[in-house]
Every structure is written in structure tokens, then in C-alpha cells.
N, C-alpha and C positions, 0 to 999 in steps of 0.2 A: 295372351291378354293379361297384363299385369293388374290393371285396375279398370273396372267396368261400372258404368252407370246405366241404369234402365229407367227411362221415363215412361210411365204407363205400366208399372210393374205388376199391378193387381188385375189387369185385364187378361183376356184369354191368351194373347200373344206374349205378354209379359210373363205370365206364369209358365208358359212353354219355354221361353228363353231361360228362365231360372232352372228349370228341370234339365235342359240340355247342357247348360254351363256346369251344373252339379255333376253330370255324367262325365264331363271333361276335366274335372278336378279343380274348378274355380270355386274356392271356398268363400265363406261369408266375409272374411277380412278383406277380400278384394272386390266387394260389391257395395254399391249404394243404390237404393231403390227409391223411386219417387212416384207419387200418384196424386190424385185430387185430394182436397181436404177431407172428403168423405172417408177415404181409406187411410189417411195419415194416422200414424200411431199403431197401426196393426203390426203384429209380429209375424214374420214368415220364417218357417223352419228351413234351414239350409246347412249343408255340411260345414262343420267348424263352428256352428252356433247360429242362433236365430238372428234375423235382421229386422230392424224397425223401419217401416215404410215412412218416408219423410214427405212432408207437404211440398208440392212443386212450386214453391215461391222462388222468385228470381235470385234472391241473395243466396239461398241454400244451393240452388242449382249452379250458380257461378262458382261457389266453393267446390262443389262436386266435380265440375268440369275441369277445374284447375288441377285436380287430383287424378283425373281419369286419363286412360289411353284410348278407350273405346266407349262411345255413347250410343246406346240403342234407343231410338225414338219410336215408341210403340203407342202413339197417340194419333190425333187427327192432323190433317194438313195445316190447319191454322196454328196449332201448337208447334209443329215441325218448322214451319216458316219462321216463327219467332225465335225458337231455341237453337236451331242448327247453326246460324251465324255466330251465336255466342259460344257454342261448343267448339267450333272451328277456330275462333279467335283464341281459345284456350289451348290450342294445339291438339285437339282430339280428332280421331277418325269417327265420323258420324255415319251410322247405318240407319236409314230412315224407312219405316214401314208404310208411310202414307203415300199418297200420290203427288205430294207437293213438288218433288224434284224429278219425277220420272220423265217428264218432257224436256228437261234441261239438257241440251246437247253437251254441256260441259260437265255433267254429272254422270258417272258410270251407272248403267242399269244392268244388273248382273244376275244371271242364274248360274250358280256354280255347277260345273260339269257341262255347261253349254257354251258360255262365252267368257270364261275366266281370263282369256287373253287381254281383255280390256283393262284388267287390273295391272298389267305390266307397265303401263304408263302412269299409274296412279302414284302421286307423291303427296302423302298426307302432310299436314292435316287437310281434311276435306270431307265432302258428303258423298256417300254411295247410296243409290236408291235400290231398295228391295222391290222387285216387280209385284204385280198383283198375283194373288194365290192361284187363280185359274190359269194364268199365263205360265207360271212356274211349272205347274203339273203338266200342262200340255206340252211345253217345250222340252221338259225332261224326257218325255216319251218320244217326241218327234226328232229331236236333234241327232241322236245316233244314226237315224235313217238317212242322213245326208250322205253317208258312204255309198248309198245306192244311186245317187244322182242329185241334180239340182232340184230344189223344191220350186214348184210353180204355183200351187194353190193349197191353202189349208181351209178346211171347213170343220168347225168344232161346235158341238152342242154340249153345254155343261149342265150338270145336275148338281146344283150347289146346296150345301147343307144349311140347316137352320142356325148352327153355331156361328156361321159367317155373318149373321145378322145381329149377333151379340147375345149376351147372357140372358137378357130379358126375353128375347125371342125363344130361347131354349126353354125357359121356365114356362112361357105361355103355351108352347107346343105340348109339354107334359100336362099342363092344366087342361088343355083341350082334350087330350086322350082320356083323362079321368072324367071330364064332363061328358064326353061321348059315351063312355062305358056306363055312366050312371043315368044317362038320359036327360042331363041338364043342358042349358044354353051354353054355347062355347064362348069363352073369353076371347076377344079379338083386339084388345087395346094396342098391343105392340105390332102384331102382324097385319091388322086391318082386315082380316078375312079368315076363313077356315084354313088352317094349315094341315091339320091331320087328314089323311086320305085325300090329299090335294096336291097339285103341282101348279105353280103360278110364276108369272114373270118376275125376274130378279128385281128386288126392291131397290132399284136405283133409277135415277131420272131418265126419261126417254126423250131424246132430242127430236127436232123437227123432221129429221129423216126417218124416224121410227126406230132408231137404234138406242138401246139402253146403255148406260155408262159402263157397265161391266163388259158388254160386247165391244164397245169402243176401246176400252183399255186393252183387251186381248188383241184386237186388230193392230193398234199402234205399237204396243210394246213388243209383239212378236216380230214385226218388221225390223224394229231397232235392234233387238237382241240377236236376231239371226243375221243382221247386217244385209238385209235384202229389202230395200225400200220399195222395190217393184212387186214384192210378193202379194198375191191376191189372198186376202183373209176374210172369211165370213164366219159369223158365229150366232148362236142363239143361247142365251143364258137364262136358266130358270131356277127357282127354289124347289126343293123336294123335302118331304117330311122325314129327313134323316138327320141325326144329331151331328155326325162328324165324318169327314173324308169325302171330298168332292169326287164325282164321277164325270168322265168326259168321253163322248163318242167322237172320234177323230177320223177324218178322211183327208188323205194326203195325195196330191197329184205331183208327179215328177216330170222331168223333161224327156224321159225315155222309159222303156219297159223295165219293170222291176219284178223280182221274184219273192213271193210271200215267204217261202222257205228260208231264203237268205235273210229276209227281214227278221224272221223269228230268231235266227241264229245271232244276228247282230244285237237284238234287244236282250237276248238271254245272257249275253256277255257284257253288256253295258253297266258300268258302275252306277249305283243308285237306283237300279231297276230290278224288279223281280218278275220273271215270266210266269204268268198263271194262265195257261192256255191248254187245257186238257179236254177237248170235246168229248172224248170217250167216257169221261167221268162227269161231264157237264160242270167242270170246274173252271171258273173264270174270275176276274177281279170283282170284288165286292167291298163296299165301304166298311163293313164290320171287320174285315180282315186287314184293311189298311190302317185302321184307327190305332194311333200310338206308334206307328211304324215310320222309320226313316225312308224306306224305299217306296217308290211309286210302282204300283202293280200294273202290268200290261198284259193284255190278252185279246181274244177275238180277232187275231191277225189273219187277214184274208185279202184277196184281190177285190178291189172296188169295181163292180160291174158297170158303174155309171161313168167311168173314165175310159176312153177308147185306147186301143193299142197296148193294153196291159200296163198303163202308166200310173195306175192308182192303187193305193192300199187303204184299207179300213182297219181300225183297231180301237180298243177300249182301254182307258187308263183310269186308275183310281189312286188318289193320294190324300194323305192327311193334310188338310189345308193349314192347320196350325203348326205342323212340323215342317216338312219340306216346302209347303206352300207359304211359309212365313218365317218362323223362328229358326229352324235348322238352316235354311238358306242364308239367313243373316249371320249366324255363327260361322258357317262355312266361308262366308266372305271375309270376316275378320281373320280367320285362320289362314286363308289364302294370302292376305296382305302381310300377315306376320311371317309366313314362310318365304315370301319374296324379299323381306327385309333382312333375312339371315345371311 
């Protein structure tokens, strides 16, 4: 990546992108950062010198896109739909974090380590969609198990953290904890309810079928990424009072009998995963151990007694939704494209 522009650079995903790019040796001279007018003018420390955050007005963005090789859009879908065509016209590879292009059959939807092969036919400039964070974490854990047989059904329950609802939600959860400890009324402006010591439906729209948007994303995106349009997928997505790293209870049904011991071996050897499965020590994946980590932690691997003929497995996966669930996957996409062009 010679020159990189990040739109939404001061948000949670943008900050994570910056940290990962710094780890990979992308210094300040090769970066331009954009955010809303509220953040414009802020200086961000980065190897090689600090970077001034620019206001995301169209003139400055067009200039940045003409200079850039890769553009990360870490804003909302409305912004992505407006800016992606401009960046592509400037010959950039655009990696989008919103849901704006995930349903476009002409736009690759990629979880690195799962369906990298769809990038083989990618000829930039163009747009690549980064999947939803819960989908990325689930499929990182599930995909290696395809060596055991064909997937028939996935059932996933996600326990999604407060940081996924934004910085204001994190601040409010901390304020609720302080208020609870001091016996004061809990602030509920952002969450709309008590978050501390509570679990509640994911804060996304619920459709007429009773499915919330997060559940629908996991269903649709999983089928597309795994190239199995017939795959049966069901999920329940809730918020939990944890700051960072989503947890997911996953049940997988196969077309034939599977062996939990073989599954454990496969997952222990899979890149991007760490096996944390020690019943004798009661040591299994936990969000506090996944926070800030690139690997998805997997454990609780066992036969699913609800699936007949030994065709089911159950497991538990935890991943940092800001890293592998968002920024790291996006950087890995850019690296995969670069490696294919060599």
C-alpha cells in the first residue's frame, strides 16, 4: 500500500485501521485522514510524524483520491454510496466498512482466510465490501470445519459488545456503572434502557418477520461468503454489557457424521484462530482475552446432541470486532490484492 486515505479516521474502526497500518510500517507520509468537521484539525500521532485530520469536503477528498492507491471508507452507508464512485473513478481500490455494497453481486464480499479466492478475479479499481463484524467472527471459526463435510445448517447466537453501538454508548455504560454504584438514576439517553447488568435485543431495526437487521446480515452474508445459497442460517443477536470483543455460540450441522476431536485438531491448526479449550482448567474463550488480539479464540468444542446421527458440532468463538471483525480484515484484503498483483 503506497498511499492510503481513511474516511472516518477518528471513529473506532478508523483508529483501529491506523494502529494496524502503523504495525505494518505504513508511516505518516503515506496517509491522509478525513473525518467530519467536528474532528477536522485534530492531530493524530503516527510513526514518521503526526497527521492532521482533514475535513471531509468533496474538493479535498477528490485531491486525496487522486493521490491514493487504497481508500478505506469507515463511515455510514450514505457516505460510502456517495464517495465510493468518486474514489473508483480516481483509480483507487475502495474497501468499504458499511453495508452499502454487501448485497451487490458485482462487489466482492470477503473474509480473509475464508473466501480469498473471490479476489482472484478482482481487477481494480473497484469496491470490495468488508462484511459485518459478527459474520466475520462466526465464519472465521466455521470455515475451517468444511474439511469435515458439507455444511447444512448454522445456528448462531451473538453476544455483541457495547462498543459496537459507538463511543457514546460506551461512555453511557460507564456512566451507568458509576450511577448504579452511587445509588443514582441511570442515564439512558444513548442506550434507551439500562445496559449495566442487562442483556437486550441488538439495537437495529426489527423487520415484519421479527428478525433484526444484524441477524439478517449474518444470514445473507454467510450464504454468499460460503458460496452456499441453500445453506440454512438462523441467529439471535443481542447486546451485552461488555466493552469489546463479540462472543458467539455456534451450532453447525453437517451432511454426515463428524468427530469433535478431529474438529478440535483442525481449529487448532487454522491460521487466524487460537484454540482455547481446556475443560480441566475451566479455560475457554472470553472477551477480555480477545480484546486487542488479531486471532479469533475458539473453544467449547463438542458434539451437538440436538442433531441426529452425530452430524452436529457446537462451539464458542470470541473475536475483537474492531480488529478481525473490521479493521484487520480490511487491511488483509488490501494486502491480498497487492500480493496478487506482484
